C-alpha positions in Angstrom: -0.3 0.1 -0.2 2.8 2.1 1.0 4.3 1.2 -2.4 1.5 2.3 -4.4 1.4 5.6 -3.0 4.9 6.1 -3.8 5.2 4.9 -7.3 1.7 6.7 -8.5 3.1 10.0 -7.7 6.3 9.4 -9.7 4.2 7.7 -12.7 1.9 10.9 -12.6 4.9 13.3 -12.6 6.6 11.4 -15.5 3.4 11.2 -17.5 2.7 14.8 -17.4 6.8 16.0 -17.8 6.5 13.1 -21.0 2.8 15.2 -22.5 4.4 18.6 -21.7 7.5 17.8 -23.6 5.3 16.2 -26.2 3.4 19.2 -26.6 6.4 21.7 -27.0 7.0 24.0 -30.2 9.9 22.6 -32.2 10.4 22.4 -35.7 11.0 19.7 -38.4 12.6 19.2 -42.2 15.0 22.1 -41.7 17.5 22.9 -44.3 20.0 25.6 -45.0 21.0 27.1 -48.2 23.7 29.9 -49.3 23.3 30.5 -53.2 25.3 32.9 -55.1 24.2 35.2 -57.6 27.3 35.0 -59.5 28.3 31.9 -61.2 31.4 30.3 -60.0 31.3 31.7 -56.8 33.2 29.6 -54.6 30.3 30.0 -51.4 27.6 28.8 -53.6 25.8 26.1 -53.2 26.1 25.2 -49.7 23.3 23.3 -48.0 23.0 22.1 -44.5 20.3 20.1 -42.4 18.7 21.7 -39.8 18.4 19.7 -36.5 16.3 20.8 -33.3 18.4 21.6 -30.3 21.7 21.2 -32.7 24.2 23.6 -33.7 25.8 23.1 -36.8 29.5 22.6 -36.1 31.1 24.8 -39.3 30.0 28.8 -39.7 28.4 29.4 -42.5 29.5 32.3 -44.8 27.4 34.7 -46.2 29.2 36.8 -48.8 27.9 40.4 -50.6 26.5 38.1 -53.3 24.9 35.2 -51.4 21.7 34.9 -50.0 20.6 33.0 -47.2 17.5 30.7 -47.1 16.5 29.2 -44.0 13.0 26.3 -44.5 11.5 24.5 -42.1 7.9 22.8 -40.7 7.1 24.6 -37.5 5.3 21.9 -35.1 3.7 22.0 -31.7 4.6 18.4 -30.4 4.5 16.4 -33.3 1.5 18.3 -35.2 2.8 20.8 -38.1 0.7 23.9 -36.9 1.5 27.7 -37.2 2.5 29.4 -34.3 1.9 32.8 -33.1 5.6 34.0 -34.3 8.9 32.7 -35.7 11.9 34.4 -35.8 15.7 33.8 -37.1 17.5 36.0 -34.5 21.4 36.9 -35.2 23.3 37.8 -32.0 26.6 39.1 -31.5 27.6 38.2 -28.0 30.8 40.6 -28.2 29.1 43.8 -28.7 25.6 42.2 -27.3 23.7 43.2 -30.6 20.8 41.2 -32.1 18.5 41.7 -34.7 15.4 39.3 -35.5 13.9 38.4 -39.4 10.5 36.7 -39.0 9.4 33.6 -40.9 6.9 33.6 -43.6 4.6 31.1 -42.1 1.8 29.2 -43.9 -0.9 27.4 -41.8 0.6 23.9 -42.7 3.4 25.1 -40.6 5.8 26.0 -43.6 8.1 28.5 -43.0 11.1 30.3 -44.8 13.2 33.4 -44.8 15.5 34.9 -46.6 18.4 37.5 -46.4 21.2 39.2 -47.6 23.9 41.2 -46.4 21.8 44.5 -47.5 19.7 43.1 -44.8 22.2 43.0 -42.0 22.6 46.2 -40.1 25.7 48.0 -40.7 27.1 47.4 -36.9 27.3 43.8 -37.8 29.4 44.1 -40.9 31.8 46.3 -39.6 32.5 44.4 -36.8 33.3 41.5 -39.0 32.7 38.9 -36.4 30.8 35.5 -36.4 27.2 36.0 -35.3 25.0 33.3 -33.6 21.9 32.5 -35.4 19.1 31.3 -33.2 15.7 29.9 -34.1 12.4 31.1 -32.1 9.2 29.5 -32.3 6.5 30.4 -29.9 3.0 31.1 -29.3 0.2 32.8 -27.2 -0.4 31.1 -23.7 2.4 29.8 -21.2 1.1 26.0 -21.5 2.7 25.3 -24.4 7.0 26.3 -24.2 8.4 27.8 -26.9 11.6 27.0 -28.8 14.7 28.8 -28.6 18.2 27.2 -29.6 21.2 28.5 -31.7 20.7 26.6 -34.8 24.2 28.0 -36.6 26.8 30.3 -36.9 26.8 33.0 -39.7 30.1 34.8 -40.7 29.3 37.8 -43.1 32.2 38.1 -45.3 33.5 40.5 -48.2 33.9 39.2 -51.5 36.3 41.6 -52.2 38.7 42.1 -49.4 39.6 45.9 -51.4 36.0 47.0 -51.0 35.5 47.4 -47.1 32.1 47.4 -45.6 30.3 50.2 -45.0 31.1 52.8 -42.2 29.0 53.1 -39.6 26.9 56.4 -38.7 26.9 57.9 -35.7 23.5 57.5 -34.4 21.7 60.6 -33.4 21.9 61.2 -29.2 19.3 63.4 -27.5 21.0 65.3 -25.0 22.1 69.0 -23.6 22.7 71.4 -26.6 24.7 74.6 -26.3 22.6 77.7 -25.4 21.0 79.9 -28.0 21.4 83.5 -27.3 18.1 85.4 -29.1 19.2 88.5 -31.2 15.8 90.1 -31.4 14.8 93.1 -34.2 15.2 96.6 -32.6 11.9 98.8 -32.5 10.6 100.6 -35.4 12.2 104.1 -35.2 10.4 107.3 -37.0 11.9 108.7 -40.0 14.0 111.8 -39.7 12.9 115.3 -38.8 13.3 117.0 -42.4 10.8 114.2 -44.2 8.1 114.6 -41.6 8.2 118.2 -41.9 8.0 117.8 -45.7 5.0 115.9 -45.7 3.5 118.2 -42.9 4.2 121.2 -45.4 2.1 119.2 -48.0 -1.1 118.4 -45.7 -1.1 121.8 -44.5 -0.5 123.6 -48.1 -4.1 121.5 -49.0 -5.8 123.4 -46.2 -6.3 126.8 -48.5 -7.3 124.7 -51.5 -10.0 122.9 -49.4 -11.5 125.9 -47.9 -11.8 127.7 -51.5 -13.5 124.6 -52.6 -15.8 124.8 -49.8 -16.6 128.4 -50.4 -17.1 127.4 -54.0 -19.8 124.2 -53.3 -21.7 126.9 -51.3 -20.7 126.1 -47.8 -22.8 128.1 -45.6 -20.5 129.5 -42.9 -23.3 131.7 -41.4 -25.4 128.5 -40.3 -22.9 127.6 -37.6 -24.6 129.6 -35.0 -27.7 128.2 -35.3 -26.3 124.6 -35.8 -24.6 125.6 -32.4 -27.7 126.7 -30.7 -29.7 124.0 -32.1 -27.6 120.6 -30.6 -24.3 122.6 -29.2 -23.3 119.1 -27.6 -23.4 117.0 -30.8 -21.6 119.1 -32.6 -19.1 120.3 -30.4 -18.3 116.5 -29.7 -18.3 115.5 -33.1 -15.4 118.3 -34.2 -13.8 117.5 -31.1 -13.4 113.6 -31.4 -12.3 114.2 -34.8 -9.5 116.5 -33.9 -8.9 113.8 -30.9 -8.4 111.4 -33.6 -6.0 113.3 -35.7 -3.9 114.2 -32.5 -3.9 110.0 -31.3 -2.4 109.7 -34.8 0.5 112.3 -34.4 1.1 110.6 -31.1 1.4 107.1 -32.3 3.7 108.7 -35.2 5.8 110.1 -32.3 6.0 108.5 -29.1 2.9 106.0 -28.7 3.0 102.2 -29.1 0.1 100.3 -30.9 -1.4 99.3 -27.3 -1.7 102.8 -26.3 -3.5 104.2 -29.6 -6.0 101.4 -30.1 -8.0 102.0 -26.8 -7.9 105.6 -27.6 -9.3 105.2 -31.2 -11.8 103.1 -30.3 -13.3 105.5 -27.7 -13.0 108.4 -29.9 -14.8 106.6 -32.8 -17.5 106.0 -30.8 -17.8 109.3 -29.8 -17.5 110.6 -33.3 -20.1 108.3 -34.0 -22.9 108.8 -31.7 -22.5 112.8 -32.1 -22.2 112.7 -35.8 -25.2 111.0 -36.1 -27.1 113.5 -33.7 -25.5 116.6 -35.7 -26.5 115.1 -39.0 -30.2 114.8 -37.7 -29.8 118.3 -36.8 -28.9 119.6 -40.1 -31.5 117.3 -41.6 -33.9 118.9 -39.7 -32.8 122.7 -40.6 -32.7 121.5 -44.4 -36.4 120.2 -44.4 -37.4 123.2 -42.4 -35.9 125.4 -45.3 -33.2 127.1 -43.4 -30.4 125.8 -44.5 
């Protein structure tokens, strides 16, 4: 009775381990081939068989005109099946660099990947060292263990010794940059006084011409007392607001900035609009009454 109690757990544990091992990911019918684009290459025609958990004893050379092709059939236990991911990973053990190339896998588990020297990073080519190549097969969930074992050693080689591998470009590093000193444009300045006086003289010279045109068109200066007596506030505010607007423009030209000018112009504009409307109404009343 005691023997049965001891043996049964051991048998159950062994059976579980056997089932777990049988259902783990692996591959079958693995093969490696290196073909050269140019005829008569010494490295052309290389073909090796890949066995799970066994690494090739000889390194595989990949020239600048060669193409490496790895084919296999992914399996879950002994059943051919398409995994969630299957990669061919190249590692530079000395420099702690790696890069992965995904297999093209069909529903039947047939997988293939091809690469040339152009597909390899420049860091791998410039190092001129052997790369440990591993096959990785895994899928979702933790019940089925994945497969990750070295398969062979890859050594990129230059077909022409006189042609070196491409140089490695320095990667962009983000960090502290030199201090930037901004140089702002100086504030605009008024033109010379002589130019301002010339334009002021031109404006003042038009005033006699304006007065002559008013008299020619029949401006009734004698109606000014009547207008001021009928609506003194509106006429005074209208003329004063117009004069104030002109004075604000003069201040803006000489010393004020835009933030000082705009509020004053807004206020004077409202006064000119309201007082001007009332002054025009008073003038229309006199016109309709026949006194203008």
